[in-house]
ROKOL-495389 format. One record per residue (C-alpha): residue number from 0; residue in one letter; x, y, z. Coordinates in nm, 2 decimals. Example, Ala and Ser with C-alpha at 12.3 -4.5 7.8 and 13.67 -1.06 7.14 Angstrom:
<rodrens>
(0 'A' (1.23 -0.45 0.78)),
(1 'S' (1.37 -0.11 0.71)),
</rodrens>
This chain:
<rodrens>
(0 'M' (-2.88 3.29 1.69)),
(1 'M' (-2.67 3.00 1.56)),
(2 'P' (-2.37 3.13 1.36)),
(3 'L' (-2.37 3.05 0.99)),
(4 'R' (-2.08 2.84 0.87)),
(5 'T' (-1.94 2.97 0.54)),
(6 'V' (-1.66 2.70 0.50)),
(7 'A' (-1.76 2.35 0.41)),
(8 'E' (-1.61 2.07 0.61)),
(9 'E' (-1.34 1.89 0.41)),
(10 'L' (-1.44 1.53 0.33)),
(11 'E' (-1.18 1.26 0.40)),
(12 'F' (-1.19 0.90 0.27)),
(13 'A' (-0.99 0.59 0.34)),
(14 'D' (-0.94 0.26 0.16)),
(15 'I' (-1.01 -0.06 0.35)),
(16 'Y' (-0.91 -0.40 0.22)),
(17 'E' (-1.05 -0.74 0.32)),
(18 'I' (-0.83 -1.02 0.18)),
(19 'T' (-0.93 -1.38 0.23)),
(20 'L' (-0.63 -1.61 0.18)),
(21 'S' (-0.63 -1.96 0.04)),
(22 'T' (-0.61 -2.09 0.40)),
(23 'R' (-0.93 -1.89 0.47)),
(24 'A' (-0.75 -1.66 0.71)),
(25 'K' (-0.86 -1.30 0.67)),
(26 'L' (-0.65 -0.98 0.65)),
(27 'Y' (-0.81 -0.64 0.73)),
(28 'L' (-0.59 -0.36 0.61)),
(29 'T' (-0.62 0.01 0.56)),
(30 'N' (-0.41 0.31 0.45)),
(31 'Y' (-0.57 0.54 0.71)),
(32 'G' (-0.41 0.60 1.05)),
(33 'G' (-0.10 0.70 1.22)),
(34 'T' (0.07 0.74 1.56)),
(35 'Y' (-0.21 0.95 1.71)),
(36 'F' (-0.52 0.84 1.52)),
(37 'A' (-0.66 0.52 1.37)),
(38 'L' (-0.97 0.39 1.20)),
(39 'P' (-1.21 0.27 1.46)),
(40 'P' (-1.33 -0.10 1.45)),
(41 'I' (-1.60 -0.17 1.20)),
(42 'G' (-1.83 -0.42 1.35)),
(43 'D' (-1.60 -0.70 1.47)),
(44 'K' (-1.33 -0.61 1.21)),
(45 'I' (-1.01 -0.43 1.33)),
(46 'Y' (-0.81 -0.28 1.04)),
(47 'Q' (-0.43 -0.28 1.05)),
(48 'V' (-0.27 0.04 0.93)),
(49 'I' (0.00 -0.03 0.67)),
(50 'P' (0.16 0.15 0.37)),
(51 'I' (-0.08 0.02 0.10)),
(52 'T' (-0.18 0.17 -0.24)),
(53 'R' (-0.38 0.06 -0.54)),
(54 'T' (-0.46 0.16 -0.89)),
(55 'K' (-0.80 0.31 -0.96)),
(56 'A' (-1.10 0.10 -1.03)),
(57 'S' (-1.30 0.18 -1.34)),
(58 'Y' (-1.63 0.06 -1.48)),
(59 'H' (-1.70 -0.01 -1.85)),
(60 'S' (-2.03 -0.05 -2.03)),
(61 'T' (-1.86 -0.32 -2.25)),
(62 'L' (-1.81 -0.54 -1.93)),
(63 'Q' (-1.43 -0.51 -1.99)),
(64 'T' (-1.24 -0.69 -1.71)),
(65 'D' (-1.08 -0.47 -1.45)),
(66 'T' (-0.74 -0.55 -1.30)),
(67 'I' (-0.63 -0.36 -0.99)),
(68 'D' (-0.27 -0.35 -0.87)),
(69 'I' (-0.23 -0.36 -0.49)),
(70 'S' (0.11 -0.26 -0.34)),
(71 'F' (0.22 -0.28 0.02)),
(72 'G' (0.54 -0.29 0.22)),
(73 'I' (0.69 -0.64 0.23)),
(74 'H' (0.75 -0.61 0.61)),
(75 'S' (0.42 -0.45 0.70)),
(76 'F' (0.26 -0.74 0.88)),
(77 'T' (0.28 -1.11 0.94)),
(78 'V' (0.03 -1.38 0.83)),
(79 'S' (-0.04 -1.65 1.09)),
(80 'G' (0.31 -1.60 1.23)),
(81 'R' (0.47 -1.61 0.88)),
(82 'S' (0.64 -1.33 0.70)),
(83 'I' (0.47 -1.21 0.38)),
(84 'I' (0.74 -1.37 0.17)),
(85 'E' (0.69 -1.70 0.34)),
(86 'A' (0.31 -1.67 0.29)),
(87 'I' (0.36 -1.60 -0.08)),
(88 'K' (0.59 -1.90 -0.13)),
(89 'L' (0.34 -2.12 0.06)),
(90 'G' (0.07 -2.01 -0.19)),
(91 'W' (-0.15 -1.84 0.06)),
(92 'F' (-0.21 -1.54 -0.16)),
(93 'D' (-0.29 -1.76 -0.47)),
(94 'N' (-0.65 -1.70 -0.57)),
(95 'A' (-0.71 -1.49 -0.26)),
(96 'E' (-1.04 -1.30 -0.25)),
(97 'V' (-1.01 -0.92 -0.24)),
(98 'I' (-1.28 -0.67 -0.14)),
(99 'I' (-1.18 -0.30 -0.15)),
(100 'S' (-1.41 -0.03 -0.01)),
(101 'I' (-1.39 0.34 0.06)),
(102 'I' (-1.51 0.47 0.39)),
(103 'N' (-1.56 0.80 0.57)),
(104 'P' (-1.33 0.76 0.88)),
(105 'K' (-1.56 1.00 1.08)),
(106 'M' (-1.87 0.80 1.01)),
(107 'V' (-1.77 0.44 0.95)),
(108 'T' (-2.12 0.33 0.86)),
(109 'E' (-2.07 0.51 0.53)),
(110 'I' (-1.90 0.23 0.33)),
(111 'R' (-1.89 0.19 -0.05)),
(112 'E' (-1.75 -0.12 -0.21)),
(113 'V' (-1.54 -0.03 -0.52)),
(114 'F' (-1.39 -0.36 -0.62)),
(115 'R' (-1.43 -0.73 -0.57)),
(116 'G' (-1.20 -0.98 -0.73)),
(117 'T' (-0.94 -1.25 -0.71)),
(118 'V' (-0.56 -1.24 -0.69)),
(119 'G' (-0.39 -1.42 -0.98)),
(120 'K' (-0.07 -1.63 -0.95)),
(121 'E' (0.15 -1.34 -1.08)),
(122 'I' (0.27 -1.20 -0.75)),
(123 'K' (0.58 -0.98 -0.75)),
(124 'F' (0.79 -0.88 -0.45)),
(125 'D' (1.14 -0.75 -0.37)),
(126 'R' (1.31 -0.64 -0.05)),
(127 'K' (1.08 -0.35 0.00)),
(128 'E' (0.74 -0.40 -0.17)),
(129 'C' (0.49 -0.67 -0.26)),
(130 'K' (0.25 -0.62 -0.56)),
(131 'L' (-0.07 -0.82 -0.61)),
(132 'Y' (-0.27 -0.82 -0.93)),
(133 'A' (-0.64 -0.87 -0.87)),
(134 'T' (-0.89 -0.94 -1.14)),
(135 'G' (-1.26 -0.84 -1.11)),
(136 'G' (-1.54 -1.09 -1.11)),
(137 'L' (-1.63 -0.99 -1.47)),
(138 'D' (-1.34 -1.20 -1.58)),
(139 'L' (-1.58 -1.50 -1.58)),
(140 'Q' (-1.75 -1.33 -1.88)),
(141 'K' (-1.44 -1.40 -2.09)),
(142 'Q' (-1.46 -1.77 -2.06)),
(143 'T' (-1.50 -1.93 -2.40)),
(144 'V' (-1.58 -2.28 -2.28)),
(145 'P' (-1.93 -2.41 -2.21)),
(146 'G' (-2.05 -2.43 -1.85)),
(147 'V' (-2.11 -2.81 -1.89)),
(148 'F' (-1.89 -3.06 -2.07)),
(149 'Y' (-2.07 -3.36 -2.22)),
(150 'Q' (-1.84 -3.62 -2.08)),
(151 'E' (-1.84 -3.94 -1.87)),
(152 'Q' (-1.69 -3.77 -1.56)),
(153 'C' (-1.90 -3.55 -1.33)),
(154 'N' (-1.88 -3.17 -1.41)),
(155 'H' (-1.91 -3.07 -1.04)),
(156 'R' (-1.62 -3.00 -0.81)),
(157 'L' (-1.62 -3.22 -0.51)),
(158 'Y' (-1.78 -3.04 -0.21)),
(159 'D' (-1.89 -2.74 -0.41)),
(160 'T' (-2.24 -2.59 -0.41)),
(161 'Y' (-2.37 -2.81 -0.69)),
(162 'C' (-2.21 -3.13 -0.57)),
(163 'R' (-2.38 -3.07 -0.23)),
(164 'V' (-2.16 -3.32 -0.04)),
(165 'T' (-2.08 -3.19 0.30)),
(166 'K' (-1.70 -3.17 0.34)),
(167 'A' (-1.70 -3.20 0.71)),
(168 'T' (-1.87 -3.54 0.69)),
(169 'F' (-1.57 -3.68 0.50)),
(170 'E' (-1.31 -3.51 0.72)),
(171 'R' (-1.05 -3.71 0.92)),
(172 'A' (-0.82 -3.56 1.18)),
(173 'G' (-0.49 -3.71 1.27)),
(174 'T' (-0.12 -3.65 1.35)),
(175 'A' (0.19 -3.74 1.15)),
(176 'G' (0.37 -4.05 1.28)),
(177 'A' (0.74 -4.15 1.27)),
(178 'G' (0.88 -4.19 0.93)),
(179 'S' (0.67 -3.92 0.77)),
(180 'T' (0.84 -3.71 0.50)),
(181 'R' (0.75 -3.41 0.28)),
(182 'T' (0.58 -3.64 0.03)),
(183 'R' (0.45 -3.92 0.26)),
(184 'I' (0.24 -3.88 0.57)),
(185 'I' (0.21 -4.18 0.80)),
(186 'S' (-0.08 -4.20 1.04)),
(187 'P' (-0.33 -4.46 1.18)),
(188 'V' (-0.60 -4.24 1.02)),
(189 'F' (-0.50 -4.38 0.68)),
(190 'A' (-0.53 -4.75 0.78)),
(191 'F' (-0.78 -4.93 0.56)),
(192 'S' (-1.11 -4.97 0.73)),
(193 'V' (-1.48 -5.00 0.66)),
(194 'T' (-1.52 -4.62 0.67)),
(195 'S' (-1.19 -4.55 0.49)),
(196 'P' (-1.13 -4.83 0.24)),
(197 'A' (-0.84 -4.86 0.00)),
(198 'G' (-0.83 -4.55 -0.23)),
(199 'F' (-1.06 -4.35 0.00)),
(200 'F' (-0.83 -4.05 0.01)),
(201 'V' (-0.70 -4.06 -0.35)),
(202 'L' (-0.74 -3.72 -0.52)),
(203 'G' (-0.85 -3.58 -0.18)),
(204 'E' (-0.69 -3.31 0.02)),
(205 'I' (-0.46 -3.31 0.33)),
(206 'R' (-0.42 -2.98 0.51)),
(207 'M' (-0.17 -2.93 0.79)),
(208 'T' (-0.31 -2.75 1.10)),
(209 'S' (0.01 -2.73 1.30)),
(210 'G' (0.39 -2.74 1.26)),
(211 'A' (0.61 -2.57 1.00)),
(212 'N' (0.36 -2.63 0.72)),
(213 'N' (0.06 -2.50 0.92)),
(214 'G' (-0.22 -2.39 0.68)),
(215 'V' (-0.07 -2.56 0.37)),
(216 'S' (-0.28 -2.81 0.17)),
(217 'R' (-0.17 -3.08 -0.08)),
(218 'I' (-0.36 -3.31 -0.32)),
(219 'I' (-0.33 -3.68 -0.23)),
(220 'R' (-0.18 -3.90 -0.50)),
(221 'F' (-0.19 -4.24 -0.34)),
(222 'H' (-0.37 -4.39 -0.04)),
(223 'N' (-0.17 -4.68 0.10)),
(224 'N' (-0.26 -4.88 0.41)),
(225 'G' (-0.15 -4.65 0.69)),
(226 'N' (-0.01 -4.36 0.48)),
(227 'V' (-0.07 -4.13 0.19)),
(228 'D' (0.15 -3.98 -0.07)),
(229 'V' (0.10 -3.62 -0.21)),
(230 'Y' (0.17 -3.49 -0.56)),
(231 'I' (0.37 -3.19 -0.45)),
(232 'P' (0.61 -3.21 -0.15)),
(233 'F' (0.55 -2.99 0.14)),
(234 'D' (0.78 -2.70 0.18)),
(235 'F' (0.91 -2.80 0.52)),
(236 'D' (0.98 -3.13 0.69)),
(237 'I' (0.69 -3.30 0.86)),
(238 'A' (0.76 -3.35 1.23)),
(239 'V' (0.61 -3.63 1.44)),
(240 'G' (0.29 -3.50 1.60)),
(241 'D' (0.21 -3.24 1.34)),
(242 'R' (-0.16 -3.23 1.31)),
(243 'F' (-0.36 -3.24 0.99)),
(244 'L' (-0.71 -3.28 0.84)),
(245 'A' (-0.76 -3.52 0.55)),
(246 'Y' (-1.06 -3.53 0.32)),
(247 'A' (-1.19 -3.81 0.09)),
(248 'G' (-1.12 -3.77 -0.28)),
(249 'C' (-1.34 -3.84 -0.59)),
(250 'D' (-1.25 -3.96 -0.94)),
(251 'K' (-1.57 -3.81 -1.06)),
(252 'S' (-1.72 -4.14 -1.18)),
(253 'G' (-2.08 -4.23 -1.11)),
(254 'T' (-1.97 -4.55 -0.93)),
(255 'T' (-1.76 -4.36 -0.68)),
(256 'C' (-2.03 -4.09 -0.64)),
(257 'H' (-2.28 -4.36 -0.55)),
(258 'A' (-2.07 -4.60 -0.34)),
(259 'R' (-1.86 -4.35 -0.14)),
(260 'F' (-2.08 -4.04 -0.12)),
(261 'A' (-2.43 -4.18 -0.18)),
(262 'N' (-2.48 -3.87 -0.39)),
(263 'I' (-2.58 -4.01 -0.73)),
(264 'I' (-2.88 -3.78 -0.74)),
(265 'N' (-2.64 -3.48 -0.79)),
(266 'F' (-2.41 -3.65 -1.03)),
(267 'L' (-2.36 -3.45 -1.35)),
(268 'G' (-2.17 -3.69 -1.58)),
(269 'F' (-2.29 -3.85 -1.90)),
(270 'E' (-2.19 -4.21 -1.86)),
(271 'Y' (-2.34 -4.33 -2.19)),
(272 'I' (-2.14 -4.10 -2.41)),
(273 'P' (-1.86 -4.31 -2.57)),
(274 'R' (-1.51 -4.24 -2.45)),
(275 'P' (-1.27 -4.08 -2.71)),
(276 'E' (-1.07 -4.40 -2.75)),
(277 'I' (-1.39 -4.58 -2.84)),
(278 'M' (-1.50 -4.32 -3.09)),
(279 'F' (-1.17 -4.29 -3.26)),
(280 'G' (-1.00 -4.62 -3.18)),
</rodrens>
């Protein structure tokens, strides 16, 4: 006869964190593990054990916005070869997407998501600890502005779901040439041509994919013949041979939407509404 167990097995839970940075790199972190035991891989995700804590998640019938504080050791891990402090200063944690779940370490298929949100720009750190403040998705309910503005310019964001322009189609790969600075990138990629005429990259994006600024993006201010200028200087010097990806920009006018992107069917601007200077001039 099988013996009767009179003592229930103690349940143990662990927190797992999936953080997607602005560079689209992903961090998989957990507070469960030690020298002799660790959380097994979950699918293709391997979670790194670090000292990490959070405040409790709560739910409100009034749809009140939740904010969770996430704290972890400042020297717990590196991000794409950078220290946590460097990653913060480079803006990699700005608007990072956070998913927090609890899991039974003895049966990793039992996962329950308890929070999903976005890291704000208020990030605090000292010599020992870093603290992130993540706001839940219900924060969108607090917006007091209409979803669509009745204006001449398009309401969509270039390359988003509603714009429907494929970003990869307007991507150009290149390397920085001699004379490049933190504010100006020189490359043959930016030479005026039929496919990349004057102004093609204005208000577009340039993202470094190697070198000291690897993973950092900047908005393009000017597109000159053979170079571009950015609004905000890069944090580190641009070296000859540093690789980058550059993307076409859009001034949100119907003319640009049609001529550059052939996307007028998805244009959401109201070009016949008078401009403010016409109405009040």
